[in-house]
C-alpha positions in Angstrom: -1.5 19.3 -0.8 -4.8 18.8 -2.6 -5.5 15.1 -3.2 -8.0 13.5 -5.5 -10.4 10.8 -4.2 -13.2 8.6 -5.4 -16.4 8.1 -3.3 -18.9 5.3 -3.3 -21.5 4.0 -0.9 -23.0 5.3 2.4 -22.5 4.8 6.0 -19.4 5.1 8.2 -16.3 6.4 6.5 -13.7 3.9 5.2 -10.5 5.4 3.7 -8.4 3.3 1.3 -4.7 4.1 0.8 -3.0 2.4 -2.1 0.6 1.2 -2.5 3.5 2.9 -4.3 3.1 3.2 -8.1 -0.7 2.5 -7.8 -3.7 4.7 -7.5 -7.2 4.8 -5.9 -8.6 2.6 -8.7 -6.4 -0.2 -7.5 -9.1 -1.1 -5.0 -11.8 -1.8 -7.6 -11.9 -5.5 -6.9 -13.1 -4.8 -3.3 -15.3 -1.7 -3.9 -18.7 -3.3 -4.7 -18.6 -5.3 -1.4 -17.1 -2.5 0.7 -19.7 0.1 -0.5 -22.5 -2.0 0.9 -21.3 -1.2 4.4 -19.2 1.9 4.2 -18.9 5.3 2.6 -15.7 4.5 0.8 -13.0 7.1 -0.1 -10.3 5.8 -2.3 -7.4 8.3 -2.3 -4.8 9.1 -5.0 -1.7 9.8 -3.0 0.7 12.5 -4.1 2.4 11.8 -7.5 -0.1 9.1 -8.2 -3.2 8.9 -10.3 -5.0 12.3 -10.6 -3.3 13.9 -7.6 -0.6 16.6 -8.0 3.1 16.0 -8.4 5.4 17.1 -5.6 9.0 18.0 -4.7 9.4 15.2 -2.2 8.2 11.6 -1.9 9.3 10.3 1.4 6.8 8.2 3.4 6.6 11.0 5.9 5.4 13.3 3.1 2.5 11.0 2.3 1.7 10.9 6.0 1.4 14.7 6.2 -1.0 14.6 3.2 -3.2 11.9 4.7 -3.3 13.5 8.2 -4.4 16.7 6.6 -7.0 14.9 4.4 -8.6 13.1 7.4 -8.7 16.3 9.5 -10.1 18.6 6.8 -11.9 16.4 4.3 -13.3 13.6 6.5 -13.4 15.2 10.0 -15.2 12.2 11.4 -14.2 8.8 12.9 -12.7 6.7 10.0 -11.6 3.1 9.4 -8.4 2.9 7.3 -7.3 0.1 4.9 -3.8 0.6 3.6 -1.8 -1.5 1.2 2.0 -1.4 1.3 2.9 2.3 1.3 -0.7 2.9 2.3 -0.4 0.6 5.3 2.7 2.5 6.6 0.8 5.8 6.1 -2.3 4.5 7.9 -0.2 3.4 10.9 1.1 7.0 11.3 -2.3 8.6 10.8 -3.7 6.4 13.5 -0.8 7.2 15.8 -1.2 11.0 15.2 -5.1 11.1 15.1 -6.2 8.7 17.8 -9.6 10.4 18.2 -10.4 10.1 14.5 -9.3 6.6 13.6 -11.6 3.7 14.7 -9.6 0.8 13.3 -6.9 -0.1 10.7 -6.4 -2.9 8.2 -2.7 -3.2 7.2 -2.2 -5.1 4.0 1.4 -6.4 3.8 3.3 -3.3 5.0 6.9 -3.5 3.7 8.6 -1.4 6.3 12.4 -1.6 5.6 12.0 -4.3 3.0 11.5 -1.2 0.8 13.6 1.0 3.1 17.2 0.5 4.1 17.1 -3.2 3.3 16.2 -2.7 -0.4 19.8 -2.6 -1.8 20.6 -5.4 -4.2 17.1 -7.0 -3.9 14.5 -7.9 -6.5 12.4 -5.0 -5.2 15.1 -2.5 -6.0 15.6 -4.0 -9.5 11.8 -3.9 -10.1 11.5 -0.3 -9.1 14.5 0.7 -11.2 12.8 -1.0 -14.2 9.5 0.6 -13.4 11.0 4.1 -13.2 12.7 3.6 -16.5 9.5 2.4 -18.1 7.5 5.3 -16.7 10.1 7.9 -18.0 10.3 6.2 -21.4 6.5 6.1 -21.7 4.8 4.8 -24.9 1.6 2.9 -25.4 0.2 0.8 -22.6 1.2 -2.3 -24.5 4.7 -1.0 -24.9 5.0 -0.2 -21.2 3.5 -3.7 -20.4 6.2 -5.3 -22.5 8.9 -3.2 -20.8 7.6 -4.3 -17.3 7.5 -7.9 -18.3 11.2 -7.7 -19.4 12.5 -6.4 -16.1 15.2 -8.7 -14.8 15.1 -9.6 -11.1 17.9 -11.2 -9.1 17.0 -14.5 -7.4 18.3 -15.7 -4.0 20.2 -18.5 -5.9 22.3 -15.9 -7.8 20.4 -16.2 -11.1 17.7 -13.9 -12.5 14.1 -14.1 -13.8 11.9 -11.7 -15.7 9.0 -10.0 -14.0 6.8 -11.4 -16.7 7.6 -14.9 -15.4 6.1 -14.0 -12.0 3.1 -11.8 -12.9 0.6 -12.5 -15.7 0.0 -10.0 -18.5 -3.2 -8.6 -17.1 -1.4 -7.7 -13.9 1.5 -6.1 -15.8 -1.0 -4.2 -18.0 -2.7 -2.7 -14.9 0.7 -1.7 -13.5 1.4 0.0 -16.9 -1.9 1.9 -16.7 -1.0 3.1 -13.2 2.6 4.1 -14.4 1.0 6.2 -17.1 -0.3 8.5 -14.3 2.8 8.3 -12.1 5.4 10.9 -11.5 8.6 8.8 -12.0 10.4 10.7 -9.3 8.1 8.9 -6.8 10.5 6.0 -7.0 13.8 7.8 -6.5 13.9 7.7 -2.7 12.6 4.1 -2.8 15.4 3.0 -5.1 18.0 4.9 -3.0 16.9 3.3 0.2 15.9 6.6 1.8 12.2 6.3 1.5 11.6 5.6 5.2 13.9 8.4 6.5 12.2 9.9 9.6 9.8 7.0 9.9 10.2 5.0 13.2 8.3 1.8 12.9 8.4 0.8 16.6 7.5 4.3 17.9 4.6 4.7 15.5 3.2 1.2 16.2 3.5 1.7 19.9 1.3 4.9 19.7 -1.6 3.1 17.9 -4.6 2.6 20.2 -7.3 1.4 17.9 -7.9 -2.3 16.8 -5.6 -3.4 14.0 -5.9 -6.2 11.5 -2.4 -7.2 10.0 -2.6 -9.1 6.8 0.7 -10.7 5.7 1.4 -12.0 2.2 3.8 -15.0 1.8 7.4 -13.8 1.8 8.2 -16.9 -0.4 5.8 -15.7 -3.1 6.4 -12.0 -3.3 5.2 -10.8 0.1 7.0 -7.7 1.5 6.3 -8.0 5.2 8.9 -10.2 6.8 8.1 -12.5 9.7 10.4 -10.5 11.9 8.6 -7.2 11.1 5.2 -8.9 11.6 6.3 -9.9 15.1 7.6 -6.4 15.8 4.2 -5.0 14.9 2.4 -7.6 17.1 4.6 -6.7 20.1 4.3 -3.0 19.6 0.5 -2.6 18.9 -1.7 -3.1 21.8 -4.7 -4.7 19.9 -3.5 -6.4 16.8 -4.8 -9.5 15.0 -2.4 -11.2 12.5 -3.7 -13.1 9.5 -1.1 -14.7 7.1 -2.1 -15.5 3.5 0.0 -18.5 2.5 1.1 -18.6 -1.2 -0.3 -15.1 -1.7 1.8 -12.3 -3.2 2.1 -8.7 -2.2 -1.2 -7.7 -3.9 -3.5 -9.6 -1.7 -6.5 -7.4 -2.5 -6.1 -8.1 -6.2 -4.8 -11.7 -6.1 -7.1 -13.0 -3.3 -10.0 -10.4 -3.1 -12.7 -12.7 -1.7 -10.4 -14.2 1.0 -9.3 -10.7 2.0 -12.9 -9.4 2.1 -14.0 -12.3 4.3 -11.3 -11.5 6.9 -12.1 -7.8 6.8 -15.8 -8.6 7.3 -15.0 -10.7 10.3 -12.8 -7.9 11.7 -15.4 -5.2 11.1 -18.0 -7.2 13.0 -15.9 -7.0 16.1 -15.6 -3.2 16.1 -17.7 -1.2 18.6 -20.5 0.9 17.1 -19.8 4.5 16.5 
């Protein structure tokens, strides 16, 4: 599948893989800094942004696209930064293309938080509401209002609106991304089948490059559980773990400077090409 990407900067190649419902522009808070060091490619994954719609949206489908992109469009050693869905894709690309991946930064990979553990959770309610908003359409302001009104269950048995958790600027950016999204992207996520065919332990065990694992706070919207973080640390031979207390799932947009600092420190440890 042909995927659209944005390019900025010079130097060694850095490929950015966004999360579900987002697009390559989601990385804009980091791009000026990253472009000083890297030739940055920010990909629109299938069904997102300017890339084509598809018949299937399992995580394994995104992996096939990314592997093909790295082999055919990059064809050189690359560093990967992936958020959420993008982190899970990056892991599999590194496992499959060991000779082409120099290092990976995983930003809060959800694994089965958005897989077979999603049923009845706030994540499932959020994605149901997002899919409905994307299908209904309307102006950006109307979609923003619809997102803010999504009702999410709480662990205490109550509910709260998405607009009580995220500010309007964040919701508006989500609405802009949804305007370019194929709503069917969310169908396997909502159904709990998104990770069918994706074996977390096996994939992590096959990664040979250095890995930086960034974990948002599960108490404030992070998707990577402590148990899954420990699984990754046990499975990946060279893995540095950095938690972000009180940070939500979107570390790169909520805490861009803090994330950039950690990435700079990690990049300084990588061997020269």
